[in-house]
N, C-alpha and C positions, 0 to 999 in steps of 0.2 A: 504494500500500500504506500501511497506517497508520504505518509507519516514516517515511513522507514528511512527517509532522508535524515530524520532526527533521531529516531530510535525504532526498534522493532516492536510492533504491537502484536497482540495475540493472533496466531494463525493456527487453527485447529485442523489437522488433516482428518480433518475429521480426520457387479460387480457382480427338471430337464425340459430347456426351451422346446417349443414345438418345432417340428421339422419343416413346416411350411407356413408362410404367412397366409396363404390362400385358404388353408383349412381351419383357421382359428375362428371360433365364434361367428361364423358367417351368418348365422340366423339372427344375430344380434345387431348387425350393422344397419344403419338407418337407410331409408330409401333414397336419400339425397345422393348426388353424384360423388363418386370417389374423388378424394382430394389427392392430387399427384404427390407422391413422396411422403404421404402421411398414413397413419393407421388410425382406425376408429377405436376409441377406448370407451367401452359401453357404460362406464359409471356403475355405482352401486355402493353398498356399505362395506367397510373394512375396519380392521383394527390397525391404527397408525402408530408407529413407534417401534420400540424394541424391548426385549426382555433384558438384555444386557447391551451395552454400547461401548466397546473398546475402552479407551482411557478418558472419555469425556462425560458420558452419562447424560448428555443433553438431548438424546432421542428417547429417553425414558420418561414416563411409562407408556404402555399401550393405552390408547384412548379411542373411542368410537367416532368414526367420521363417515359421512356420505357425500359422494360427489356425483354431479350430473355428467352425462356422456360428453365427449369432446374428441376432436382430432388432434393427433400429435405427430410431429416429424418423426419419421422412422429412424433418422440418424441425427447426430449433432450437426449443426451448421458447419459446413466445410470451408476451407480456404477459398476454393473456387466460387462457392456461393457468396461468400462475403466479398470477394473481389468484384463480382458482378454488381453488387450493391454499391461499392465504392466507385466503380467506373461510371455507374448511372447517376450518382448523386454528388460525386466529389467529396464524399464524407471523410472527415479526418477524426480518427479515434482519439480518446483522451490521452493515451500513451504517446501520441505524436505531437502533443501540444506542451508548451512549457507549464510547469507546475504553478497553479494559482495559489499564491500565498494566502489570499483572503479566504479561500476554501480550506487550505491546509491548516490554518491556525484554529479552525473550529474543532479540530481533532487532536489538539495537543494542549497541555496545561497552560493556563493563562500566564502570560509573562514570558513564554518561550520566545527567544530571540529569532528574528527572521534570518533564515539561511542566506548565504551569499548567492548572487544571481547564478553563478556557475553551478551551484547545487540544485537549482530549480529548472534545469533543462529537461526536455522530454525523456521519458524512460519508464521502466516498470521493474517489478521483481522477477528475478530469474533463479531457478533452482541451480545451485552450484555445489556439487557434492564435495565434502572435505576429503582429505587424502587418507583419513583413517577414522577409527571409531571415536565418537564424541558423545557427550551427555545428551540424551534426547529431550531434555527440558529447555534447551537453548537453540531455538530454530534459526537464530541469526547466524549459526554456523553453516547453514546450507541455503539460506535465502539472501541474495545480494541485489541491492538496488542498482540497476544497470542502465546507464544512459544509452539511448538509441535502441532499446528493446521495445518492440511493438509487434503487431500481428504479422507484419511482413518479415520481421527479424525477431523471432520469439526468444532466442537466447542471447540477443545483443546484436550490434551493428554488423558483425561479420557473419552472422547466421542468415539462413534463407529458407523460404518455403518452396523453392524451386523443386519440382518433382513431388510435391506433397499437396497437390490440389485436392485430394480426397481425404486428407487428414482434417480433424476438427480445427477450426480457427481458435486461437488462444490469444492471450494478452488483450482480452476484451473486457472493458469495464461495463458496469450495469447500464449506463446511458448509451453505450455503443450497442449492446444487445437490444435495448428498447428501440433504438433508431432503426435497426435492421428489421425487427419484428413489425414495426409500423409500416415500413416500406413494402413488406410482402403481404400486408393485410392480416397479420397474425398478432400474437401476444406471447409474453412469457408465461409459463405455467405457474400456478400456485404450488406451494410445497405439497399440499394434500393431493392435488392432481398428479404431480410428479411421482409421489410415492405409490399412489394407487396404480398408476400405469406401470411403474417399475416392478411391482409385485406380480403383475400378469395374471391375477386371479388366484395366486397361491396365498393361503391364509397364514399369517404369522410365521412365515419361513425366514430364516436368517439371510439367505441369498436370493437372488432373482430366480434361481432354478431349484432351490430346496435348502436343506440344512447342511449339506456336505460341501466344503469349499472347492474341492477338485474331484467331482464324481468320476469314478473309473480312471483316475489319474489325469483327467483332461482339464485344461485351463479354459474357463468360459468367460473370462474378463481380463483386461489389461491392468495389472497391478504390480507392485514392487516385490520381487523375490530377492533373497540374499540378506545382507546385513545393512539395514537402513541407517544413515543415508549415504554411506560411502561405497558400497559394493552391490551392484545390481546384477544378479546372475542371469537375468533375462530368460528364465525358463518358459515364460509365456511367449517369447519371440520378440519382445519389444523393450527397448530401454526408455523410450519416451512415448509420444502419442503413437497410436496405431491407426492405419487407414480405417475409415468407417466400414462396418460390415466385415471386420476381420474375425469376429466371433459370432456364434449363432444368435438369432434373435430370441427374445422372450416370447411367451405365448400370445402376446398382443402384437407381435411383429416388430418390436422395437430393438434396435441394435445398440450395443454399448450403453444401455440405460444405467448400468453401473460400471465403474472403472473407466479407464481411458482419460476422461477429463471431468472435473467437477462441472456441474451445470447450474447456471444461475436461474433462480426463481423470483417471482414478484414480491414475495413476503419480506417484511422486515425480519431480521434475526433477533430473537430473544433467547438467551441461553436456557432459561427455565420455563419456557412457554408451555412445554408439554405437561409439566407438573400441574399447572393450573387448569389445563384443559381436561384432565382426568375427571374433574368433579362437575362438569357442566352438561352431562348427557351427550346425545348424538350431535355432533357439529355438522351442519349442512353447508357444503361449499365454503369452508373457512378460507379466509384470505390473510391470516397471520395476525400478529400483534399490532397494536397501534403505533408502536415506536420500537426502535432498536435498543436492546439492553444486553450488555455483556459485562458482567462484573470483572472479568479478567482483562478487559480492554475498554475502560470506561469512556474514552473520548471518541472511539471509532463509530462510524455510521455504516451499518452492515445490512446486506440482504442475504437471504438464505441461498446456499448452493447445495446441491444434492448429488449423491451417488458415488462419491469418491473419485480417484484418479489413478494414473500410472505411478504415482508416488505413495499410494496407500500401501502400508506394509503390515503383515501379520504382527510383527513385534512392536509396531508403533501405534497404529490406529485402526487398521483393518476396516475402513469405511466403504469398501467396494460392495455395498449392499443397499437395498431399497431404503432402509432407515438412515443410511449415512447422511450426515448433515454437518454443515459448518457455516460460520458467518463470513461473508466476503465483503471487504470494504468497497464502498461504492465508487471510490475515486481512483481505482487502479485496475489493471489487468495483471494476470500471472500466467506463467507458461504451462500451468496445469488446469486452467479454468476456461471453459467455453459455455455453450448453451444450445438449446433446441427450442422450437416454438410450438405453440398449440393454437387451435382455432375452434371456436364454438360451432356447433351444428347450426345451420341456417334455419 
């Protein structure tokens, strides 16, 4: 986050699908025309949350939710898709603009001195693995504010997305995702919609495909294997983002709905939001809390992101699951965060 110019605020890292998109829930699809590149999510009641939630606990407890049916992108928005948007609109992402001190100072303690101009140049946070084992309570050892990092150059100015048109676009801030969604006539999902879709009709299962992380020894999502954060053994085939559709879809025909990249939602992030929701009965189409609240990062302004990423590790957070959630600061992109869109039935 852009606050990282001054100090690192809290980043919590915080993933058996049907064989064919054509055979799933066909009798539940609406009579309206098929939306290209989207799957119909039929809606219904489900238990949202988790029994246990890695090292954060912010997805506990289970609580009852009902969502109305909607369309959802089958994949994360790709570099090619975002490039078409930029070409048509001349849009410039937040990471491509100088840091706005008037916005930045809202998220730091009062009296924090203004950084020098050279520290307020365009950039974003980039995962930079240390050379060896480190204490896992200090994420500043693997996240580095990098000038020149943006969606075209996800790991910094010398990196490129050439040949990665079918990878998910990253280094996207909340306002960038909203701008794209508006351009294509869609919107960002609510957290409840996202989790319902990610579960694919499976009730209270830990992963999008069941309770076993690698059924029959197969990797069904892109996440971190090895010793986090310094040694990725890439047993799933990928060190960073994977091309969309590299893994099988879930029963609703959604690819990479867990793992690969965290995906932005429209809700504000509140760390203890699920605790209060347990006592209010069935929530119908919830849109999240009224404000962002994170006791571990009091000054940050965050939206929910869901589903984990290629940096989620069993030994660190294991958030490559439908319940996986974290708060993403609205004012920056990161190289493990992207998004997909949804659309209401006409």
